[in-house]
N, C-alpha and C positions, 0 to 999 in steps of 0.2 A: 718513278716510271715515266718515261717519255710519252708525250701525247700520241695516241694512236690515230693514224689518218686513213690507212687502207687505200684501195684503188679499185676502179671499175674498168674492166677490159672487155672489148668487143671480140667475140669469137664467132666467126662465120655470121649467122643471122641471129645470134643470141648474145647475152651478156654474162659475164662472170665477175666475181669480186675476189680480191685477195687482201689479206690482213695478217697481222701477227698476233699470236696468243700472248697472254701475260708472261709466258716462259720464253717468248721470242721465236716460237716456231711459226713459219709461214704457212697459212692455210688458204685454200681455194674453195669457193662454192660457185657452181655454174648452173645453167639451165634457165636463166631469167629471160623472159621474152621482151621486156622493155628495160630501158635504162632506169626509169623511175622505180621499177620493182627492185632492181639491183641496188639502187641507192637506199631504198627503204630498209632492205635487209642489212646492208652495210652499216647504216645508222644504228639499227637495233643491236648488232653485234658490238660495235664500238661503245655504245651506251652500257651494255652489260660488262664489257671489259673495264670501263672506267669505274663502275659501281662495285666491281668485284663479284658480279653474279654470273660471270661467263662459265659455261660448261662446254668443254671441247666436244664437238660433234664426232660421233663414231662413224667410220666409213663402212656402213652396212647397206647392201642393196635391199630393195623392197622384197625381192624374191627370197633372200636369206631370212629376212625378218618374218615374212609370211609363213615360211616353213616352221620356224621356231614358235610363232604365235599359235598355230594350229596344234602343234605338238605339246604345248604347255597348258591347253585349256582342258583340264581334267574335271572341272566342275560343271561343264555343259553336257546336257543330255546327248547321248550318242547320235541319235537321228538328227538333232540340231547341228551338232559339230560336223556331221557328214554333209549336210546341206551347205554349211559354211565353206567347207573344203571344196565342194563342187563349184560354188559360185566364185571362190577365189581362183580356182584353177581355170575355169572356162572364161571368166569375164574380167577379173581384176588383174591377175598376173600378166596376161599377154600385153597389157599396156604399161604397167609399172615395173615389171620384173627386174630389168637391168638398171633402173634409176637408183641412185643413192637416196636414202631417206631425206637427206638434207636438200636434195634437188626438187623434192615434191612440194609445190606451193599451190596457191589458189589457181594460177593459170593452168598448171598441169592437170589439176583435178577437173576444172571446168572443161578443158579440152577432152578429157576422158569421158565426161558425161555427154558432151556433144557428139562424140564419135559413137559411143555406145547407143545413144538414142536412135541412131540410124538403123541399128541392127536388131534391137530387141524392144519389147513393150515398155511403156513408162513405168509399170510396176516393177519390172526387173531392174530398170535403171535406179529407181528409188531404193530397192533392196540392196543393190551393189554399193550405193553411196553410204547407206546406213552402216553396212558391214565395214566399209573402208574407214568410216569415222570411228567405229568401235575399236578397230585394230589400231588406229593411230592415236586416239585420245580417250578411249574408254577407261572408266574408273575400275572395272574389274579386269583381272588378267594382266599380262605384261604388255600393255600398250606402249607405243613408241614414246609417247611423252613421259609415261611413268618410268621408263628405262633410260630417260635422258637422251634419246635418239632424235627427238624433235623438241622445239620450244614453243610452237604455236600450232593451232588447228588449221591445216590447209584446206579443209572442207567448208570452213565457215564462209557463208555468203554465196556459195555455189548455187547457180540457178538450175532448177530441175524442170523437166518437161511436165506439163499438166497431166494429171491422172483423171481423164474423163471417166465418170462413173457409168458403167453399163448395167442396166437392169437385167437381173438374172431371168432367163426364160426357161422354166423347167420342162422336162420331157412330158409329153402327153401320155395318157393312159394307154392309148393305142401303140405308141412307140415302145413303152415298157413291155407290153405284151409281145411285141415283135422280138424284143431281146429275150424274154423268158422262153418263147417258143423256139427261138434259134438255139438257146442254151439246152433246151430239152432234147433237141435233135442231136446235139453233141454228147449228151449223156451226163453222168456225174463226174466231178463235182460242179460242172458248169451250171446246170439248172439250179441246184440248191443254193449256190452262191448268189446268183442273180435274183432268184425268187425270194430268198430270205432278206436280201438287202433292200429290195423294193418295198418290203413291208416293215422294215426296221430303221432304215437310214443310217446304219452303222458305217463308220469310217473303214476304209479298206484294211488298215492295220489292226482294227478292232475285230472285224469279222474273221480275219485269218488266225486270230489268237483264241477264238471261241472253243471251249470244251463243252461236252454234253453236260458236265456238272455246272456250267454257267446258265443252264436253263432251269428256271424255277417252274416245275411242272404243275405245282399247286396254284400259284398265282397267275400263271400264264404270262411270264415275263422273261426277257433276256437280261441277265445281270452282267452289265459291261464293267469289267474290273481289270482287264488285261489288254495289252496291245503288242504287236510285233514292232520292234525298234532296233536301230543299229547300235552296236557297241564296238569299241576298238578291240580288234582281235589280238590275242596274245600267243598265237601259234606260229608267228614269224613267216607265215605263208600268205595269209590274207590281211589286209589292213582293217577291213570292217567285217563284222559278223552280225547276222540277224538273230535276235533272241526275243523271247516273250517276257515282258515285264509290265510295269505299271502303264496305264494309258497316258494320253497326251497331257492331261492336267487333272487336278482333284475334281473339277467340275465334270470331267469326262466319265467319272464313275457314276453310273446311273442304272435305272431299270426301265426297259423299253417294253411296252405292252405288245403281246402277240395275238393276232386274230386266231380263232379256233382252227381254221383250215391250215394255217401255217404251223400251229402247234402239232396238229395231227401228222403233218408231213415230217416234222422233226422226229416224232416218235417212230415213224417208219425208218428214217435214217439211222436212228439209234439201234433199232432192232436188227438191222443188217450190218452194223459196224463191228469190226474186230474187237475194239475196246469201247464198251458203252460209256466209259468215263473219259475217254480220250478226246483228241481234237475232232471237231466236226468235219474239217476239211484238211485232207492230206494228199501228198503226191503218191504216185503208184508205189513208191518205195516205202511209204509210211512216214516219210519226213514231213516236216512243216512246209507249207507253201510260202515261199518268200515273195515279198511284194514285187520285186523285179520280174521274177518268173511268172507271177500271176498276171501282170500287165501284158506281157508279151505272148504267153502261151495259153492263157485261159480266157481273159476278157477280150483281147484283140480278135481271136477267132470268132467269138460270139458276135461282136459288132460287125465283122465282115459278113458273117452268115445272115445277119438280120437285114442287111442292105442299108442300114442307117449310116450317116456320115458324122464324123467328129464327135462321137459319144465317148465320154469318160465314165469309169466306174463311179466316180464321185457325183455324177449327174443323177444317179439313183438316190443318193442322199438328198439332193435338192428336190427330187420328185416326191420323196416321202414327206418332206417338210411342207411342200405345196399342197399335198393331199390332206395333211392335218389342218392346214389353214382353210382349205376348201370345205372341210367338214365342220367348220365353225369353232375349232379349238382355240383357246386363248393363247396369246403370245407367251405367257408364262409356261403353259403346258408344252408348247412347241420348244421353248428354250430348254426345258428339263429333258424332253425326249431326245433332243439333238445333242445334249451335253455341251451347250455353249457356255462360255465363261461368264456371260452376263446377258440380260434381256436386250441390252443395247446392241449386242452382236446380232441377235435375232432380228431386230428391227432394221439394222443396217443392211442385212443380207436379204431379208424377205419382207420388209415393210411395205413394198409396193404390191405384194400379194394379198394384203388385208384391204380389199377395196371398200368395204363397208365401214372400216374403223373411223375414217375421217367424217363420213356422213353421220354415223351414230354419235360421235362426239359433238358434232355441230347440233344435232337434234336434241341431245341431252342439255347442251348449253342453252338452246332456245327455250326448252321446256322449263328450265330453272329460272330463266329470266322472266318468262311469262308468269310463272307462279309468284315470283317476287313482285312483278307489276300488279298482279291481281290483289296481292296483300296490301300494296301501297295505295292503290287507287280504287279498290273494291270494297267489300263488306267490312274490312277491318278499319276503315276510316270514314268519317262523316264530315260534311261541310257545315260549319257554324259561322255566325257573324259576330265580329267583335264590336266594341262600342262604336267605332267609326262606321260600322255597316259593311266593312270589307269581309269577304269570305276567307276562312282558313280551315285547314284539315285538323280534325280532332279524332283520336282513337275512340271507338265505341267502348262503352263500359260493358262488362259482362252482363248479359240479360237484356241488353237493348234489342 
């Protein structure tokens, strides 16, 4: 086989490369911002051809690949896949959709990150890049590299905006009562949803899946064992369907203690319910309240009526955690009641709300050091003189 040379061609303000495959077919790759990038890619291709490792790139656009990738991920939880599809549609596709996969390199990804950073928060930029990396190089599912559509990771080395950590500021008791009072003015299920969540800290999708049978009336606890989640619809009309299934994770299954007044309120709700074993919260038609409907038609009116600004339903969950901490509950108890995956998550989220923890730890350390100091220098040791007359410490014998 004749030695491959290839060529670099300038097109407008970019560079392209051309070369011949082992079968003699001429191939082009374009989109390189500098000549050095084009040369590096050409060297890589020619090296693979010489070694016999060459895989002919398939001419697939990112948009085509993204649609196939989402459609093939059957092992991902429905709500997660829905979130992925939304992020791809809103943030990733608009930039990469018409690019061929072989045109996506480090420079293109870095430019994507830079442009997206102007529009959205650093957290969203990080999430978008992580998802893009999974799609292109992930070990699970039909990633571009696994399918032979790419040979290297174009996201490697991309610089991301810093994620400045903002300490969570929970709602005050007064603000929560404004929400409860506003919800009471609107009637049910407004009040019950806000009142119950302020005292339990359940996630939105957990509280909407609650049945009266999930209340342990003897132990005064809510048994969290279900959640509303999205699934791929099979009715050929809708793409996604809200259903009740397992909660977010195994750690989400838990028992949350109920105050007596809240339990009494739930008993009143059950007594007036059409089905005393059915859902706690339903639409007027009797159907399950879907999260999208809840956000727009139930909680948004409550917030508007309360006069508060920028309040999310999830803020009631943070309020509940902050109240547990304020009452002196341990981090382990808070972790269990919140259904966190680990106590580290609890500390990462609410660590700054444990104001005495550092002082108490320092005080305990000081007490232990003082106790050790007393044993070392106090009644446990006596000074004696050796033959040369110098003092040394000797432990007292029992009975001294």
